[in-house]
ROMIVEX-258192 format. One record per residue (C-alpha): residue in three letters; z, y negated, x negated. Coordinates in steps of 0.1 Angstrom, whole numbers, plus 5000, padded with zeros to 4 digits. Example, Ala and Ser with C-alpha at 12.3 -4.5 7.8 and 13.67 -1.06 7.14 Angstrom:
{lumro->ALA	zz->5078	yy->5045	xx->4877};
{lumro->SER	zz->5071	yy->5011	xx->4863};
***
This chain:
{lumro->MET	zz->4745	yy->1504	xx->9644};
{lumro->PRO	zz->4758	yy->1540	xx->9648};
{lumro->GLN	zz->4781	yy->1549	xx->9676};
{lumro->ASN	zz->4810	yy->1560	xx->9656};
{lumro->ALA	zz->4805	yy->1529	xx->9632};
{lumro->VAL	zz->4837	yy->1507	xx->9647};
{lumro->GLU	zz->4859	yy->1535	xx->9636};
{lumro->ALA	zz->4846	yy->1535	xx->9598};
{lumro->THR	zz->4879	yy->1517	xx->9585};
{lumro->GLU	zz->4902	yy->1538	xx->9606};
{lumro->ALA	zz->4882	yy->1570	xx->9593};
{lumro->LEU	zz->4883	yy->1564	xx->9560};
{lumro->ALA	zz->4918	yy->1557	xx->9559};
{lumro->SER	zz->4927	yy->1585	xx->9578};
{lumro->ALA	zz->4911	yy->1610	xx->9553};
{lumro->VAL	zz->4934	yy->1591	xx->9521};
{lumro->VAL	zz->4965	yy->1589	xx->9544};
{lumro->LYS	zz->4959	yy->1629	xx->9554};
{lumro->GLY	zz->4947	yy->1642	xx->9521};
{lumro->ARG	zz->4970	yy->1669	xx->9502};
{lumro->PHE	zz->4971	yy->1681	xx->9464};
{lumro->GLU	zz->4963	yy->1716	xx->9481};
{lumro->ASP	zz->4932	yy->1705	xx->9498};
{lumro->LEU	zz->4917	yy->1696	xx->9465};
{lumro->PRO	zz->4890	yy->1721	xx->9452};
{lumro->ALA	zz->4896	yy->1738	xx->9418};
{lumro->ASP	zz->4869	yy->1716	xx->9402};
{lumro->ALA	zz->4881	yy->1683	xx->9419};
{lumro->VAL	zz->4914	yy->1689	xx->9400};
{lumro->ALA	zz->4899	yy->1699	xx->9367};
{lumro->ALA	zz->4876	yy->1668	xx->9369};
{lumro->VAL	zz->4904	yy->1641	xx->9375};
{lumro->LYS	zz->4927	yy->1656	xx->9350};
{lumro->ALA	zz->4898	yy->1653	xx->9321};
{lumro->SER	zz->4892	yy->1618	xx->9334};
{lumro->ILE	zz->4928	yy->1610	xx->9330};
{lumro->LEU	zz->4926	yy->1624	xx->9292};
{lumro->ASP	zz->4897	yy->1603	xx->9289};
{lumro->GLY	zz->4911	yy->1573	xx->9302};
{lumro->ILE	zz->4940	yy->1573	xx->9280};
{lumro->GLY	zz->4922	yy->1580	xx->9248};
{lumro->VAL	zz->4898	yy->1553	xx->9254};
{lumro->ALA	zz->4930	yy->1528	xx->9266};
{lumro->MET	zz->4942	yy->1531	xx->9234};
{lumro->ALA	zz->4909	yy->1528	xx->9216};
{lumro->GLY	zz->4905	yy->1492	xx->9237};
{lumro->SER	zz->4940	yy->1481	xx->9230};
{lumro->VAL	zz->4938	yy->1476	xx->9191};
{lumro->GLU	zz->4902	yy->1458	xx->9200};
{lumro->PRO	zz->4903	yy->1419	xx->9199};
{lumro->LEU	zz->4903	yy->1421	xx->9241};
{lumro->GLY	zz->4930	yy->1445	xx->9238};
{lumro->LYS	zz->4951	yy->1425	xx->9216};
{lumro->THR	zz->4941	yy->1389	xx->9241};
{lumro->ILE	zz->4948	yy->1405	xx->9277};
{lumro->THR	zz->4982	yy->1422	xx->9262};
{lumro->ALA	zz->4994	yy->1391	xx->9246};
{lumro->TYR	zz->4986	yy->1374	xx->9279};
{lumro->VAL	zz->5004	yy->1399	xx->9302};
{lumro->ARG	zz->5030	yy->1397	xx->9279};
{lumro->ASP	zz->5036	yy->1362	xx->9286};
{lumro->LEU	zz->5036	yy->1361	xx->9320};
{lumro->GLY	zz->5066	yy->1381	xx->9318};
{lumro->GLY	zz->5071	yy->1405	xx->9347};
{lumro->HIS	zz->5096	yy->1426	xx->9361};
{lumro->PRO	zz->5096	yy->1454	xx->9336};
{lumro->GLN	zz->5085	yy->1484	xx->9360};
{lumro->ALA	zz->5053	yy->1496	xx->9345};
{lumro->THR	zz->5040	yy->1499	xx->9308};
{lumro->VAL	zz->5014	yy->1484	xx->9289};
{lumro->LEU	zz->4992	yy->1512	xx->9270};
{lumro->GLY	zz->4990	yy->1510	xx->9234};
{lumro->SER	zz->5019	yy->1485	xx->9231};
{lumro->GLY	zz->5047	yy->1504	xx->9250};
{lumro->PHE	zz->5061	yy->1468	xx->9265};
{lumro->ARG	zz->5067	yy->1470	xx->9304};
{lumro->THR	zz->5058	yy->1447	xx->9331};
{lumro->SER	zz->5050	yy->1440	xx->9369};
{lumro->PRO	zz->5028	yy->1468	xx->9382};
{lumro->PRO	zz->5003	yy->1444	xx->9391};
{lumro->ASP	zz->5003	yy->1430	xx->9356};
{lumro->ALA	zz->5002	yy->1461	xx->9339};
{lumro->ALA	zz->4973	yy->1474	xx->9359};
{lumro->LEU	zz->4953	yy->1442	xx->9349};
{lumro->ALA	zz->4960	yy->1449	xx->9311};
{lumro->ASN	zz->4956	yy->1489	xx->9309};
{lumro->GLY	zz->4920	yy->1483	xx->9332};
{lumro->ALA	zz->4907	yy->1461	xx->9309};
{lumro->MET	zz->4916	yy->1483	xx->9280};
{lumro->ILE	zz->4899	yy->1512	xx->9294};
{lumro->HIS	zz->4874	yy->1494	xx->9300};
{lumro->ALA	zz->4869	yy->1475	xx->9268};
{lumro->LEU	zz->4845	yy->1501	xx->9249};
{lumro->ASP	zz->4821	yy->1508	xx->9278};
{lumro->TYR	zz->4836	yy->1538	xx->9265};
{lumro->ASP	zz->4850	yy->1554	xx->9298};
{lumro->ASP	zz->4837	yy->1579	xx->9321};
{lumro->SER	zz->4814	yy->1570	xx->9353};
{lumro->LEU	zz->4799	yy->1584	xx->9382};
{lumro->GLN	zz->4764	yy->1571	xx->9371};
{lumro->ILE	zz->4747	yy->1579	xx->9410};
{lumro->PHE	zz->4766	yy->1547	xx->9420};
{lumro->SER	zz->4767	yy->1530	xx->9386};
{lumro->PHE	zz->4802	yy->1524	xx->9388};
{lumro->HIS	zz->4839	yy->1535	xx->9361};
{lumro->PHE	zz->4859	yy->1548	xx->9384};
{lumro->THR	zz->4888	yy->1559	xx->9359};
{lumro->SER	zz->4892	yy->1524	xx->9345};
{lumro->PHE	zz->4910	yy->1510	xx->9377};
{lumro->LEU	zz->4922	yy->1541	xx->9396};
{lumro->LEU	zz->4945	yy->1552	xx->9367};
{lumro->PRO	zz->4961	yy->1520	xx->9361};
{lumro->THR	zz->4964	yy->1519	xx->9397};
{lumro->VAL	zz->4985	yy->1550	xx->9397};
{lumro->LEU	zz->4999	yy->1551	xx->9368};
{lumro->ALA	zz->5014	yy->1514	xx->9376};
{lumro->LEU	zz->5030	yy->1522	xx->9409};
{lumro->GLY	zz->5034	yy->1559	xx->9398};
{lumro->GLU	zz->5057	yy->1549	xx->9369};
{lumro->GLN	zz->5076	yy->1524	xx->9391};
{lumro->ARG	zz->5082	yy->1553	xx->9421};
{lumro->GLY	zz->5086	yy->1583	xx->9394};
{lumro->ILE	zz->5060	yy->1605	xx->9415};
{lumro->SER	zz->5048	yy->1640	xx->9409};
{lumro->GLY	zz->5017	yy->1648	xx->9387};
{lumro->GLN	zz->5004	yy->1665	xx->9417};
{lumro->GLN	zz->5009	yy->1632	xx->9434};
{lumro->ALA	zz->4990	yy->1615	xx->9408};
{lumro->ILE	zz->4961	yy->1637	xx->9408};
{lumro->THR	zz->4959	yy->1636	xx->9448};
{lumro->ALA	zz->4964	yy->1596	xx->9449};
{lumro->PHE	zz->4934	yy->1594	xx->9423};
{lumro->ALA	zz->4913	yy->1618	xx->9439};
{lumro->TYR	zz->4914	yy->1602	xx->9472};
{lumro->GLY	zz->4910	yy->1569	xx->9453};
{lumro->LEU	zz->4877	yy->1582	xx->9442};
{lumro->GLU	zz->4868	yy->1600	xx->9475};
{lumro->ALA	zz->4873	yy->1564	xx->9490};
{lumro->ALA	zz->4845	yy->1549	xx->9469};
{lumro->VAL	zz->4821	yy->1577	xx->9472};
{lumro->ALA	zz->4821	yy->1570	xx->9512};
{lumro->VAL	zz->4819	yy->1536	xx->9512};
{lumro->PHE	zz->4787	yy->1544	xx->9483};
{lumro->ARG	zz->4773	yy->1567	xx->9506};
{lumro->ALA	zz->4770	yy->1545	xx->9538};
{lumro->ALA	zz->4745	yy->1521	xx->9512};
{lumro->THR	zz->4710	yy->1530	xx->9522};
{lumro->SER	zz->4698	yy->1511	xx->9491};
{lumro->ARG	zz->4708	yy->1495	xx->9457};
{lumro->LEU	zz->4700	yy->1459	xx->9472};
{lumro->ASP	zz->4741	yy->1450	xx->9460};
{lumro->TYR	zz->4737	yy->1460	xx->9428};
{lumro->ASP	zz->4699	yy->1442	xx->9424};
{lumro->ARG	zz->4712	yy->1412	xx->9436};
{lumro->GLY	zz->4740	yy->1411	xx->9407};
{lumro->TRP	zz->4770	yy->1425	xx->9422};
{lumro->HIS	zz->4788	yy->1448	xx->9395};
{lumro->ARG	zz->4800	yy->1479	xx->9417};
{lumro->THR	zz->4830	yy->1491	xx->9395};
{lumro->ALA	zz->4846	yy->1457	xx->9411};
{lumro->THR	zz->4835	yy->1456	xx->9445};
{lumro->VAL	zz->4838	yy->1489	xx->9457};
{lumro->GLY	zz->4860	yy->1499	xx->9432};
{lumro->THR	zz->4886	yy->1473	xx->9444};
{lumro->LEU	zz->4888	yy->1491	xx->9478};
{lumro->ALA	zz->4892	yy->1525	xx->9461};
{lumro->ALA	zz->4918	yy->1513	xx->9438};
{lumro->ALA	zz->4938	yy->1497	xx->9475};
{lumro->ALA	zz->4933	yy->1532	xx->9487};
{lumro->ALA	zz->4947	yy->1553	xx->9457};
{lumro->GLY	zz->4977	yy->1526	xx->9453};
{lumro->ALA	zz->4985	yy->1533	xx->9495};
{lumro->LYS	zz->4982	yy->1570	xx->9484};
{lumro->VAL	zz->5010	yy->1563	xx->9457};
{lumro->LEU	zz->5031	yy->1542	xx->9483};
{lumro->GLU	zz->5024	yy->1572	xx->9509};
{lumro->LEU	zz->5013	yy->1544	xx->9534};
{lumro->ASP	zz->5003	yy->1554	xx->9570};
{lumro->VAL	zz->4970	yy->1547	xx->9583};
{lumro->GLN	zz->4976	yy->1514	xx->9596};
{lumro->GLN	zz->4991	yy->1500	xx->9570};
{lumro->THR	zz->4961	yy->1514	xx->9547};
{lumro->ARG	zz->4937	yy->1498	xx->9570};
{lumro->ILE	zz->4953	yy->1469	xx->9563};
{lumro->ALA	zz->4954	yy->1477	xx->9523};
{lumro->LEU	zz->4918	yy->1476	xx->9524};
{lumro->GLY	zz->4914	yy->1446	xx->9548};
{lumro->ILE	zz->4933	yy->1425	xx->9516};
{lumro->ALA	zz->4911	yy->1444	xx->9490};
{lumro->ALA	zz->4880	yy->1432	xx->9505};
{lumro->SER	zz->4889	yy->1398	xx->9502};
{lumro->GLN	zz->4896	yy->1400	xx->9465};
{lumro->ALA	zz->4864	yy->1422	xx->9459};
{lumro->ALA	zz->4841	yy->1403	xx->9434};
{lumro->GLY	zz->4824	yy->1405	xx->9398};
{lumro->ILE	zz->4789	yy->1400	xx->9387};
{lumro->ARG	zz->4766	yy->1414	xx->9359};
{lumro->GLN	zz->4759	yy->1384	xx->9347};
{lumro->ASN	zz->4789	yy->1394	xx->9323};
{lumro->PHE	zz->4777	yy->1423	xx->9311};
{lumro->GLY	zz->4777	yy->1424	xx->9271};
{lumro->THR	zz->4811	yy->1402	xx->9274};
{lumro->MET	zz->4847	yy->1407	xx->9276};
{lumro->THR	zz->4843	yy->1394	xx->9313};
{lumro->LYS	zz->4828	yy->1431	xx->9322};
{lumro->PRO	zz->4860	yy->1451	xx->9309};
{lumro->LEU	zz->4878	yy->1425	xx->9329};
{lumro->HIS	zz->4865	yy->1435	xx->9362};
{lumro->SER	zz->4883	yy->1464	xx->9359};
{lumro->GLY	zz->4912	yy->1449	xx->9355};
{lumro->LEU	zz->4912	yy->1429	xx->9383};
{lumro->THR	zz->4898	yy->1454	xx->9401};
{lumro->ALA	zz->4930	yy->1479	xx->9396};
{lumro->ARG	zz->4953	yy->1446	xx->9395};
{lumro->ASN	zz->4939	yy->1440	xx->9429};
{lumro->GLY	zz->4941	yy->1474	xx->9443};
{lumro->VAL	zz->4978	yy->1473	xx->9437};
{lumro->THR	zz->4984	yy->1437	xx->9449};
{lumro->ALA	zz->4966	yy->1446	xx->9482};
{lumro->ALA	zz->4990	yy->1480	xx->9487};
{lumro->MET	zz->5021	yy->1463	xx->9478};
{lumro->LEU	zz->5015	yy->1439	xx->9501};
{lumro->ALA	zz->5006	yy->1458	xx->9531};
{lumro->GLN	zz->5035	yy->1481	xx->9523};
{lumro->ARG	zz->5055	yy->1445	xx->9530};
{lumro->GLY	zz->5040	yy->1439	xx->9562};
{lumro->TRP	zz->5012	yy->1417	xx->9548};
{lumro->THR	zz->4983	yy->1412	xx->9576};
{lumro->ALA	zz->4941	yy->1417	xx->9572};
{lumro->ASP	zz->4913	yy->1428	xx->9595};
{lumro->PRO	zz->4919	yy->1465	xx->9601};
{lumro->GLY	zz->4880	yy->1470	xx->9606};
{lumro->VAL	zz->4871	yy->1456	xx->9576};
{lumro->LEU	zz->4840	yy->1479	xx->9567};
{lumro->GLU	zz->4823	yy->1476	xx->9602};
{lumro->GLY	zz->4833	yy->1437	xx->9607};
{lumro->PRO	zz->4802	yy->1419	xx->9615};
{lumro->LEU	zz->4817	yy->1396	xx->9589};
{lumro->GLY	zz->4830	yy->1426	xx->9568};
{lumro->PHE	zz->4826	yy->1441	xx->9534};
{lumro->CYS	zz->4794	yy->1464	xx->9544};
{lumro->LYS	zz->4778	yy->1431	xx->9558};
{lumro->VAL	zz->4783	yy->1410	xx->9527};
{lumro->PHE	zz->4775	yy->1431	xx->9497};
{lumro->PHE	zz->4752	yy->1459	xx->9513};
{lumro->GLY	zz->4735	yy->1431	xx->9535};
{lumro->ASP	zz->4720	yy->1439	xx->9574};
{lumro->GLY	zz->4697	yy->1472	xx->9576};
{lumro->ASN	zz->4710	yy->1480	xx->9540};
{lumro->TYR	zz->4738	yy->1504	xx->9553};
{lumro->ASP	zz->4744	yy->1532	xx->9575};
{lumro->LEU	zz->4783	yy->1538	xx->9585};
{lumro->ALA	zz->4774	yy->1573	xx->9600};
{lumro->ASP	zz->4764	yy->1586	xx->9564};
{lumro->LEU	zz->4802	yy->1571	xx->9554};
{lumro->HIS	zz->4817	yy->1597	xx->9578};
{lumro->ALA	zz->4792	yy->1622	xx->9569};
{lumro->SER	zz->4805	yy->1618	xx->9531};
{lumro->LEU	zz->4841	yy->1624	xx->9544};
{lumro->SER	zz->4831	yy->1657	xx->9562};
{lumro->ARG	zz->4824	yy->1671	xx->9529};
{lumro->PRO	zz->4848	yy->1658	xx->9505};
{lumro->PHE	zz->4845	yy->1660	xx->9467};
{lumro->HIS	zz->4806	yy->1671	xx->9468};
{lumro->TYR	zz->4798	yy->1648	xx->9441};
{lumro->VAL	zz->4822	yy->1664	xx->9414};
{lumro->SER	zz->4791	yy->1681	xx->9392};
{lumro->SER	zz->4778	yy->1642	xx->9387};
{lumro->ILE	zz->4810	yy->1628	xx->9370};
{lumro->ARG	zz->4802	yy->1622	xx->9332};
{lumro->ILE	zz->4827	yy->1615	xx->9304};
{lumro->LYS	zz->4806	yy->1595	xx->9281};
{lumro->LYS	zz->4795	yy->1608	xx->9244};
{lumro->PHE	zz->4787	yy->1576	xx->9233};
{lumro->SER	zz->4803	yy->1541	xx->9234};
{lumro->ALA	zz->4772	yy->1524	xx->9250};
{lumro->CYS	zz->4762	yy->1519	xx->9286};
{lumro->GLY	zz->4753	yy->1548	xx->9302};
{lumro->GLN	zz->4719	yy->1542	xx->9309};
{lumro->ALA	zz->4710	yy->1545	xx->9273};
{lumro->ALA	zz->4732	yy->1579	xx->9269};
{lumro->ARG	zz->4693	yy->1597	xx->9274};
{lumro->PRO	zz->4678	yy->1576	xx->9248};
{lumro->ILE	zz->4699	yy->1580	xx->9227};
{lumro->GLU	zz->4700	yy->1620	xx->9228};
{lumro->ALA	zz->4665	yy->1618	xx->9225};
{lumro->MET	zz->4662	yy->1597	xx->9195};
{lumro->LEU	zz->4686	yy->1618	xx->9178};
{lumro->ALA	zz->4664	yy->1651	xx->9191};
{lumro->LEU	zz->4638	yy->1636	xx->9171};
{lumro->ALA	zz->4653	yy->1624	xx->9141};
{lumro->LYS	zz->4665	yy->1659	xx->9137};
{lumro->GLU	zz->4633	yy->1677	xx->9141};
{lumro->HIS	zz->4608	yy->1661	xx->9123};
{lumro->ASP	zz->4633	yy->1646	xx->9096};
{lumro->ILE	zz->4618	yy->1609	xx->9106};
{lumro->ARG	zz->4631	yy->1583	xx->9081};
{lumro->PRO	zz->4635	yy->1549	xx->9090};
{lumro->GLU	zz->4609	yy->1535	xx->9067};
{lumro->GLN	zz->4583	yy->1556	xx->9078};
{lumro->VAL	zz->4586	yy->1542	xx->9115};
{lumro->GLU	zz->4559	yy->1519	xx->9126};
{lumro->ARG	zz->4574	yy->1512	xx->9159};
{lumro->ILE	zz->4592	yy->1528	xx->9188};
{lumro->GLU	zz->4586	yy->1524	xx->9223};
{lumro->CYS	zz->4611	yy->1537	xx->9256};
{lumro->GLY	zz->4602	yy->1539	xx->9291};
{lumro->ILE	zz->4629	yy->1532	xx->9312};
{lumro->ASN	zz->4634	yy->1528	xx->9352};
{lumro->PRO	zz->4627	yy->1493	xx->9359};
{lumro->SER	zz->4656	yy->1484	xx->9372};
{lumro->VAL	zz->4672	yy->1495	xx->9341};
{lumro->MET	zz->4656	yy->1469	xx->9327};
{lumro->ASN	zz->4682	yy->1444	xx->9338};
{lumro->ILE	zz->4710	yy->1464	xx->9327};
{lumro->LEU	zz->4700	yy->1472	xx->9289};
{lumro->VAL	zz->4691	yy->1432	xx->9289};
{lumro->HIS	zz->4699	yy->1426	xx->9256};
{lumro->SER	zz->4670	yy->1430	xx->9233};
{lumro->ASN	zz->4684	yy->1414	xx->9203};
{lumro->PRO	zz->4716	yy->1415	xx->9202};
{lumro->ARG	zz->4741	yy->1393	xx->9178};
{lumro->THR	zz->4779	yy->1413	xx->9188};
{lumro->GLY	zz->4791	yy->1449	xx->9192};
{lumro->LEU	zz->4796	yy->1439	xx->9230};
{lumro->GLU	zz->4760	yy->1429	xx->9234};
{lumro->GLY	zz->4749	yy->1463	xx->9218};
{lumro->LYS	zz->4761	yy->1483	xx->9240};
{lumro->PHE	zz->4736	yy->1472	xx->9268};
{lumro->SER	zz->4705	yy->1471	xx->9241};
{lumro->ALA	zz->4682	yy->1501	xx->9241};
{lumro->GLU	zz->4667	yy->1486	xx->9209};
{lumro->PHE	zz->4704	yy->1486	xx->9189};
{lumro->CYS	zz->4712	yy->1521	xx->9204};
{lumro->LEU	zz->4677	yy->1537	xx->9193};
{lumro->ALA	zz->4678	yy->1519	xx->9164};
{lumro->ILE	zz->4715	yy->1535	xx->9149};
{lumro->ALA	zz->4703	yy->1568	xx->9160};
{lumro->LEU	zz->4677	yy->1572	xx->9140};
{lumro->LEU	zz->4696	yy->1556	xx->9109};
{lumro->GLY	zz->4727	yy->1572	xx->9113};
{lumro->ARG	zz->4716	yy->1604	xx->9131};
{lumro->LYS	zz->4746	yy->1600	xx->9151};
{lumro->VAL	zz->4763	yy->1576	xx->9173};
{lumro->VAL	zz->4800	yy->1572	xx->9171};
{lumro->LEU	zz->4824	yy->1546	xx->9184};
{lumro->ASP	zz->4828	yy->1523	xx->9155};
{lumro->ASP	zz->4786	yy->1517	xx->9155};
{lumro->PHE	zz->4794	yy->1493	xx->9180};
{lumro->THR	zz->4808	yy->1463	xx->9162};
{lumro->ASP	zz->4796	yy->1429	xx->9152};
{lumro->ALA	zz->4790	yy->1439	xx->9121};
{lumro->ARG	zz->4768	yy->1471	xx->9125};
{lumro->VAL	zz->4744	yy->1447	xx->9151};
{lumro->ASN	zz->4738	yy->1420	xx->9123};
{lumro->GLU	zz->4732	yy->1444	xx->9092};
{lumro->PRO	zz->4699	yy->1438	xx->9078};
{lumro->ALA	zz->4688	yy->1474	xx->9078};
{lumro->VAL	zz->4695	yy->1480	xx->9120};
{lumro->GLN	zz->4683	yy->1443	xx->9127};
{lumro->SER	zz->4647	yy->1452	xx->9108};
{lumro->LEU	zz->4648	yy->1484	xx->9129};
{lumro->MET	zz->4654	yy->1469	xx->9162};
{lumro->ARG	zz->4624	yy->1443	xx->9161};
{lumro->LYS	zz->4603	yy->1479	xx->9159};
{lumro->VAL	zz->4618	yy->1489	xx->9188};
{lumro->ARG	zz->4599	yy->1482	xx->9225};
{lumro->LYS	zz->4613	yy->1492	xx->9257};
{lumro->TYR	zz->4591	yy->1490	xx->9289};
{lumro->ALA	zz->4596	yy->1496	xx->9328};
{lumro->ASP	zz->4585	yy->1532	xx->9335};
{lumro->PRO	zz->4582	yy->1532	xx->9373};
{lumro->GLU	zz->4580	yy->1573	xx->9367};
{lumro->VAL	zz->4617	yy->1573	xx->9357};
{lumro->PRO	zz->4643	yy->1576	xx->9383};
{lumro->HIS	zz->4675	yy->1553	xx->9380};
{lumro->HIS	zz->4695	yy->1583	xx->9373};
{lumro->GLY	zz->4690	yy->1623	xx->9371};
{lumro->GLY	zz->4657	yy->1638	xx->9371};
{lumro->LYS	zz->4627	yy->1628	xx->9345};
{lumro->GLY	zz->4643	yy->1608	xx->9318};
{lumro->PRO	zz->4632	yy->1581	xx->9298};
{lumro->THR	zz->4604	yy->1588	xx->9274};
{lumro->VAL	zz->4613	yy->1580	xx->9236};
{lumro->THR	zz->4583	yy->1577	xx->9215};
{lumro->VAL	zz->4581	yy->1572	xx->9176};
{lumro->ILE	zz->4547	yy->1564	xx->9159};
{lumro->THR	zz->4548	yy->1567	xx->9121};
{lumro->ALA	zz->4530	yy->1547	xx->9095};
{lumro->ASP	zz->4508	yy->1576	xx->9090};
{lumro->GLY	zz->4501	yy->1580	xx->9127};
{lumro->ARG	zz->4518	yy->1604	xx->9143};
{lumro->LYS	zz->4530	yy->1602	xx->9176};
{lumro->LEU	zz->4565	yy->1617	xx->9182};
{lumro->CYS	zz->4579	yy->1619	xx->9218};
{lumro->ARG	zz->4607	yy->1633	xx->9235};
{lumro->ARG	zz->4627	yy->1627	xx->9267};
{lumro->ILE	zz->4660	yy->1647	xx->9282};
{lumro->ASP	zz->4654	yy->1656	xx->9318};
{lumro->MET	zz->4683	yy->1665	xx->9343};
{lumro->GLU	zz->4688	yy->1678	xx->9374};
{lumro->GLU	zz->4689	yy->1651	xx->9406};
{lumro->ASP	zz->4719	yy->1636	xx->9400};
{lumro->GLN	zz->4730	yy->1648	xx->9370};
{lumro->PRO	zz->4727	yy->1616	xx->9347};
{lumro->TRP	zz->4732	yy->1631	xx->9308};
{lumro->PRO	zz->4738	yy->1658	xx->9289};
{lumro->ALA	zz->4778	yy->1667	xx->9296};
{lumro->PRO	zz->4802	yy->1670	xx->9268};
{lumro->THR	zz->4816	yy->1701	xx->9261};
{lumro->GLU	zz->4855	yy->1708	xx->9262};
{lumro->ARG	zz->4857	yy->1705	xx->9226};
{lumro->GLU	zz->4835	yy->1673	xx->9226};
{lumro->ARG	zz->4857	yy->1657	xx->9253};
{lumro->ILE	zz->4891	yy->1667	xx->9235};
{lumro->GLY	zz->4876	yy->1661	xx->9202};
{lumro->LYS	zz->4864	yy->1623	xx->9213};
{lumro->TYR	zz->4904	yy->1617	xx->9230};
{lumro->ARG	zz->4917	yy->1626	xx->9195};
{lumro->ASP	zz->4894	yy->1603	xx->9181};
{lumro->CYS	zz->4902	yy->1571	xx->9201};
{lumro->ALA	zz->4941	yy->1583	xx->9206};
{lumro->LYS	zz->4945	yy->1583	xx->9170};
{lumro->ARG	zz->4942	yy->1547	xx->9164};
{lumro->VAL	zz->4975	yy->1542	xx->9182};
{lumro->LEU	zz->4995	yy->1574	xx->9187};
{lumro->ASN	zz->5010	yy->1594	xx->9158};
{lumro->GLU	zz->4997	yy->1633	xx->9163};
{lumro->ARG	zz->5029	yy->1645	xx->9181};
{lumro->ASN	zz->5023	yy->1621	xx->9208};
{lumro->ILE	zz->4986	yy->1627	xx->9206};
{lumro->GLN	zz->4992	yy->1667	xx->9212};
{lumro->ASP	zz->5021	yy->1657	xx->9238};
{lumro->ALA	zz->4997	yy->1638	xx->9262};
{lumro->LEU	zz->4966	yy->1663	xx->9258};
{lumro->GLU	zz->4992	yy->1690	xx->9268};
{lumro->LEU	zz->5010	yy->1670	xx->9297};
{lumro->THR	zz->4976	yy->1660	xx->9310};
{lumro->GLN	zz->4961	yy->1697	xx->9309};
{lumro->ASN	zz->4993	yy->1704	xx->9329};
{lumro->LEU	zz->4998	yy->1674	xx->9351};
{lumro->GLU	zz->4999	yy->1694	xx->9386};
{lumro->LYS	zz->5032	yy->1710	xx->9370};
{lumro->LEU	zz->5046	yy->1675	xx->9360};
{lumro->GLN	zz->5078	yy->1664	xx->9382};
{lumro->ASP	zz->5075	yy->1630	xx->9370};
{lumro->VAL	zz->5047	yy->1607	xx->9357};
{lumro->ARG	zz->5071	yy->1587	xx->9332};
{lumro->GLN	zz->5072	yy->1617	xx->9313};
{lumro->LEU	zz->5033	yy->1612	xx->9303};
{lumro->VAL	zz->5037	yy->1576	xx->9306};
{lumro->ALA	zz->5064	yy->1581	xx->9276};
{lumro->ALA	zz->5040	yy->1604	xx->9255};
{lumro->ILE	zz->5014	yy->1576	xx->9254};
{lumro->SER	zz->5043	yy->1546	xx->9248};
{lumro->ALA	zz->5052	yy->1558	xx->9217};
***
């Protein structure tokens, strides 16, 4: 254990407390605003899904004190319950952004946390950006301490484990807690961290995001009220890192190193183009390119092969999906719809689409296999090979720089995605108002103005 390991929780809490909007680099501010806009859009789309309707009805029945808005429906409830519903809806379609180098979806819990407590307190746009940014910074610092992916490979969902610490940090920032209170909030959050990958492809995966946001809000609110917890929860012998990462699989010196160069990872943040697991993005891009370049028709296909990172075999787990949710974690389905439609859109991921005879027939021709030369993220891309009935062998892969998960969408594509998602709930005026307010969020005096625009 490094000499300064015992100071890890205090160092993390201090970085969160001392962080100012003025300290944020321009690219970090831009990235946060882009993520917030994307989160608003996918929340609107998620709110009309069966998951969104169910979690909204559940929270409404709880009857919490009306202080924070449930997106998509506009009613208000307690901050923890609003965060629960909004987090689940943002992640409902698996269309929200991610930091793929660490395999987690940060907006799905940071935005609900910041909005729930921010609406209650009437914080400014700058405060909202700052809380979001330093919540993310906290998560990255903890991730950097891990020296392996053992936690993920064992089945932990990092959005719900490390994410709970990050949500607590963001909540602490909104509530303007001091260093000791923030350490306590992290301690409370650590005892609520949970979520297993066995539930990928079900409604419970998005529930992880809602629970993460709710638990972060709860941790910050309890810490503000004098609740107690271990103030050294990261470095303790029975603490977070020992429990989740395991002996010999973390080095807290790397946490300190990460905090010494804040926001170094911003270029790796990705907004999704497709409503599927991020690990399917480059295979989809490769198939779309092949279909366009060679004008491949489904009836010409003898078989399709896709070589992916060995650990991703346990992420894209549904080889024979029967629901739209399972389809999001199916290389077979994603490649089939990419070839059939020459595009992949939000409405492809439905139970009806998965069970179409043409889709089922083409899926049976797809074989994924483990390719140890393909890294988990960045670098060499998965190779998609189409073998045609006349003997042609057509190959394509999408390579990226290290730590770059898939091609970034253009600004036009990002805004188009936001509009397409938001129109499922909001009228055009509210869509435009929310767009302009988010693009100028640092000038907003009260975040409630943005909440009002997306609640109409």
